[in-house]
N, C-alpha and C positions, 0 to 999 in steps of 0.2 A: 630622404630629402628633408632639409631643415624646415622648421616652422618659419612663419613670417618674421619672427624675432629669434634672436639667439636662444637656443634651448636652455641656457643657463639664466636667461632673463627672468626676473621675478614674475610670478603669475599676474600681478596687478598691471604688468606692462602689455598684456595681450590686447590686441586691437579690438575695440568694441564698436558696435553700430553707432552708439551715441557719440563716440569720440575717435573716429578713424585717424590713423597716424597722419595721413596726408593733409588733414585740416587743422592739426595742432599748430599753434603759432609760437614764435619767439623762442624756440628751443625748450619750451617748458613741457616736459614729458613726465607724467606720473610714474613714480618708481625709479626715476633716474636722478641720482644725486647731483647737486650743483657741481660737486668736484668732478664727477665722471663726465658730465656734460661739458665742462670747461676743458677737461683733459682731452676729450675727443676732437676739440676744435683745432688743436695745434700739434706740431711735431710731424707734419706730413711733408714729404719732399715735393718740389715742383715737378710735375710730370708732363707739362706742356710739350707737345711734339712740334719741333721747329723745322725739321727737314722732310716735309711732306711733298709728294708730287701729285698732280691731278690724277684722278682715276682714269683708266685708259679710254673710257667712252666720253670724256668731258667735252672734247671738240665736237663730237657727234650730238650730244645733248644740247649744246649751244645752238647748233644748226636747227635742231628740232624746235627749240623755243623760238627761234627767229621765224620759222614757218608758221608757228602758232600765232605769234604776234602779228604777222602780216594778214592772217585770216580774220582776226578780230580786233581791228584798230580801235583805239579809244575806249576799250572795255576792260574792266578789271576781271582777271581770270584766276580762279582759285582751284588748285588741284591737291587734294589731301592724300597722304600716304595711308591713313587708316589708324586704328587703335588696336591694342591688344584685346583679344576675345577670350572670355572665360571658358575653360574646358570643363572644370568641375571645382566647385568651392573656391579655393584660393590658388588654383593653378590655371595657367593660360595655355592656349594653343601656341605653337611656334609662329612667330609673326612673319607675314609676307606682305610687303608694301604693295599698294595698288599698282597695276601695270602702268597706268597713265602717269603716275608720279615717278616711278622708277625710270620710265622711258624718257622723261623730260629732265631728270636730275642726276640719275646714277646713284642716288641715295636710297637706302632701304630701311631706315629706322622708323619705329612707330611714332605716331603723333606728328610727324613732319607734315608741312604744308608748303607747297610752292605757290607764291602769289606773283602774278604778272600785273604790275601797276602801270596803267597807261601814262605816258609822259604828256605834259601840257600841250606840246606840239605833236599831234598824232603821227606826223611823218617821221618822228623819232622813235616810234614803236613803244616798247614797254621796258620798264625796269623790273628785273626779276629779283625776288628775295626768297630765300629758303628759310622757313621758320622751323626751328628745332628746339628740343629740350637742351639747355646748356648743361655743363658739368653739375653734378649733385652739389648742393649747398652744404658746406661743412660747418658754417656758423650756426645754423638752426637744427643740426642733427639729421637732416634729411638723408644724407649719404649712408648712414648706418642704421637708422630707425625706420625709414620708409621701405616697404617691401620691394619697391622698384629703385631703391637707392643703389649707388654704384658698388657698395660693399656686398650687395646681394646679387646683382645681375651683371656686374661688370662695368668697366669704364666706358663712358660716352666720349665722343669727340667734343672738344670745346667748339664754340661758334667760330673762333678764329681758324681752328684746324679744318672745320667744315668748309669754310670759304676757300681754303687752299685745295682741298680735295675735289670739290665740285665746281669751282670757278663761279660761284654765285654768292653775293652778299648774304650773310646769315644773321638772323635775329631770334629772340626768345619767343617761342611759340605760345607761351603762357600769356603774352600780351596781345596775341593776334585777334581773339574773339572780340575784344573791346574795340580794336581798330576797325574791324569789319562792320560792327554795329554803327559806327560813326561814318562809314564810307558813303560817298555820294556817287551818282553816275551809274551807268549800266554795269552789272556784275553777272558772271556765269560761274557755276561751281560744278565739279564732277561729283555727282551724288552717290550715296550708298556706302561711304567709307568713314565719315566722321560726323556723327550726329551733332556734336557741339559746334562745329564750324557751320553746318547747315542751319542750326538754330539761330546763329548770329546773323544769318543772311535771309531769314524767313520772309521778310517783307521786301526784299530787294531782287529776288530771282523768280523765274518761272520755269516750270518743268519743260516747256517747249524749247526755250532758249538753252537750258542746260543740256538737253538732249542733243542739240546741234553741236555743242562742244564735245560731248562724248563721241558722237559719230565722226567728227573731224579727226579726233585723236586715234580712233580705231582705223580709219582709212589711211591715216599717215603711216601706219605700220604695214600696209599692204606690200610696199616695196622696201626691202631691207638694204641698209647701207653696208659697206664692207666690214665694219665692226660686227654687225649683227650676223652676217654670213659666217664670219670666223667663229663666233660664239655657237652658232647652230652646228657647225662642223665639229667643234669641240664636244658639244653635247652628244652628237651622234657617235663620235669615236669612243667616248666613255661607255655609251650604250652598247656598242659592239662588244667591248670587253665584258660588260655585264652579261650579255647573252652567252659568251664563251664560259663565264663563271658558272652559269646555270647548267650548261651541258655537262660540265665536269662533275657535277654533284647530283645528277639525275638518279643515281643509285640510292643516295641518301634521301632524296625526295620520295622515292618509292617506299622507303622504310618509314616515312613520316607522313607528309601531306604536301599539298600545294603551298603551304606556308613556308616550307623550306626553300622553295623556288623564290617566293616573294622576298624572304629575308636575305637570300643570297644576292639578288639583284639590288636590294636596298643598300647593302653594304657597299657595293661599288658606287652607287649614287652619292652616298654620304662621304665616302673617302675622296672621290674625284670631283664632286660637284656640291651644289647646295642641298639638293634633295632629289626625290623623284618628281617628275613634272606633272604626274597625275597618278591616281591609284593604279598600281600594276595589275594587269589581268593575267593571272597564272592559271589558265583554264585547261584542266586535263579531262580527257574522255568527253562525255556528253556536256560537261560544263562549257566546252568550246562553242556550243551553239547559243549560249547566252552572251549577248554582245558586250556587256559591261560586267562580266563576272569578276568582282573584286572581293568577294568573301574569302576566296582562296583557302578553303578549309576541306577540300575534297581529296580523295585518294588519287595517287599517281600510279598507273598500272602499265606494266610492260604490254606491248601490243596495241595500246591506244595512242592517240595523238595529244600533244601538248600545244595549245595556242598561247604563246607568250607575247603580250602587247605591253611594252614598257618603254620608258624613256628617262634618261638622266637630265636633270635641270642644272645648268651651270650656275656659278656664283652670281652671275648677272641676270639670271632668271630666264635664259633661253633654253627651251626644252626640245629634246628629240622625241619622236613618236614612231616607233618601229614595231612591226609584228612579224614573227616567224611561227609557222606551225611545224612542229618537229615530231618525228616518230620516237616515242619514249625509249624503245629498245634499239633505236638507231637505224631501223629499216622500215620503209613503207611496205604495207601489204598491197596486193594488186588493186583493190578498190580505193584504198587511201591514196595511192599514187595517181589513179585516174582522176579523182576529184582534185587533188593537189595540182596536178599538171594543168587541169582546166583553169584553175584560179591563176596559176602562173602565166598561162597564155593570155588571160584577160588582163592581168597586170601589165604584161609586155605591151599590149595594145594601148592600154591607158597611158603608160609612160611615154610611148611614141607620140601621143597626141598633145603632150605638154611642150609648148613652144611659144615664143613671143608672137603676138598677133592672133593666136588662137583664142577661142572662147574658153572660159573657165569650165564650162560644162562638157567640153569635148572629150576629156579623158574619162569622165563618167560614162558618157554615151558609148565610147569605144569599148570599155570594159564590159558594160552591160550587154552589149551585142554579142560578145564572145560567150558570155555565160548563158545567155538565152539560146544560142546555137547549141551549146553542149546539153542543155536541159531537153531541148527538142530531140537531139541525136540520141540521148539516153532513154527517150520515151517517157520522161517524167511530166511533160506538158505538151499539149497538142499544138503543132505549128500551123501555118508557117511562122518563121521567126519574126517577120514584120508584124504579124497579128499579136504575137506574144509581147513584143516591145510596145506596141500601141496601147495595149490593155494593161501593161505592166505586170503580166502574169508571172514573170520570173522573180518578182520581188518577194514571193512567198519564201524563196530560198536565198535571195541575195540581200534582202532586208534594208540595207543602209546605203547612203551616198558613198561614192567611191573615194572621197577625200575632202580635205579642208585646208585652209591656210594654217601655217605653223609659225611660231615665233615665241614671244614672251608668255603667251598662253598656248596651251596645247591646241585649242580651237581659237586661233588668233583672229583678231579683227572682226569679232562677232557682231559688233554694233554697226559695221559698215552697211551702207545702203545696198539693196539688191542689185541696182544697176552698176555699182562699182565692184561687186563681189560675185555673187552667184551668176548674174547675167553679164558680168564684166569680161574684159579682155586681158589676157596674160601679158605681163611685162617682165623684162629682165630684172632680177632682184626679188621677185616673188618666190616664196618657198611654200610648198604644199605637200600633202601626203597623197599617195596613190595606193589604195588599200581595198581591192575587191575581195569578196568572200562568198563562200557557199556554206549554208548552215541547214542541216537536216535534223530537225528536232526529234528527240527520243520518242515523242508521242505522235509523230506525223504519219498517219495511216495512208497518205497518198503516195508514199514512196516505198520501194521494197525494204524489207526489214533490215537488210544488211547496211543500208544507207543511214539508218536512224542512229542519232547520237554522234554523227561525224560533223565537225565544224572546221573549216579551213579559211584562214585569212593570211594574206601576205601584204605587208605594208612597208613602203620606203619613203624617205624624205627627199623630195625632188626640188632642186633649185632651177628656176627659169634663167637661162643664159641668153646672150646676144644671138647665138646660133642654134639654140635648141634647149637642152636641159642637162643637168648634172645630177646624178644619183649620189647624194651625200652619204647614204648608207650602203654603198655598193660593196663594202668590205665584208658584209654578211652574205653568204651564199643564198641563192634563191632557187635555182633549178633543183629538182628532186634528187638527181644523182649527185650533184655537188653538195647538197645538204647532208646526204648520207656519208660521203667521204669526209666532210668537215667534222661531223660528229664522231666518226671513227677515229680520226686523228686526235681530237680533243680527249676522247675517252681512253686513248692509249691502247 
């Protein structure tokens, strides 16, 4: 990887704390001759893109902004994308725009800010403006001497191009902080993404009012529009292919580690999508009993189970979230099958409870009842089942909730109020996971030794429809016998 400046640049050009490149003015850079500085200003072709079409979600983002405008009439609303974050020294993490910003604009570039300016007549709603960095300046040398200049990190869209792509008037974000400091009237900002924007609004906002904005935007995502459903299906379809990729290379994973599984799935995510939607859980053997095992550095052994929980994220940030528990050698043994089939039966009961008009908690309760019945039947906990459920005794081995909303975040709509989410009612267009599990820890002395170190979870992405539900991830087998046949076919 190149230095922040061209490797052939004289040593005196290296960026210093006293004189960072971004703060140097008028194109006067130490070590750059006047002739070179002048030469770099000219001789560049016009690369403005004139034949641009709006991004596919543009009409949907317009409707989302209209709903936001109606909820907060007469108030200025500020939604930042966020800034680059340092990974180490002079390298940054890959940027991912805030969900709130991307949901309302379709744009994903760092430093962007959406501002909804109230019109003088509140009945006319808001004027939306997207504030972005314009093309790198060639007159002052920014484009080739700034570490974030276009010759280093790639071309940005011009403000005119951005307007065409996103259907929103665009302005220079470098002027925004000053405008916000001078702004009058009520303001709300989505916090936690852009410290500079928040500082410009310090004396104009309150945490309580800003939280109301965040909650509204979270609840707005509970019901997905047709574009979002299509993106979720796209994410799931790529995820299915990623799981198939993994099964085909299990022999190589056995020769190396869980990292081979992680890398195999990641390749599919990067080729077909933007990224993975969350850290892949590639948990072999007893690691499957750790709910969020993302170290993925353990052995992969024939005769044990692999719990693979992974999801591809699309280029528009919608993620799948799917789990399968697979016999590494392709065949469940008797005990593994018994535990797996119990989880499958619980998941079937949970999925059946997902329907419009039902309570969000219904699928969790249905799945937990089945698992409690199995634990009593196996003699691992003393019944009756009603007692077990009332006291929550099954939770020693079931551990987690049976699902969550899914969308632009793997745990989507997390800021929604309890009454609209966990205690809410399901509606068509909601998308959630159903993912019961049983986990017998390697050091759990309350279960027979042969159970210890076995963890099983089965997870699918379920869309609530007008007449029930649709399993978006149904292309991946779930029944134990179907899983074995599927693996045998893929392994050839």
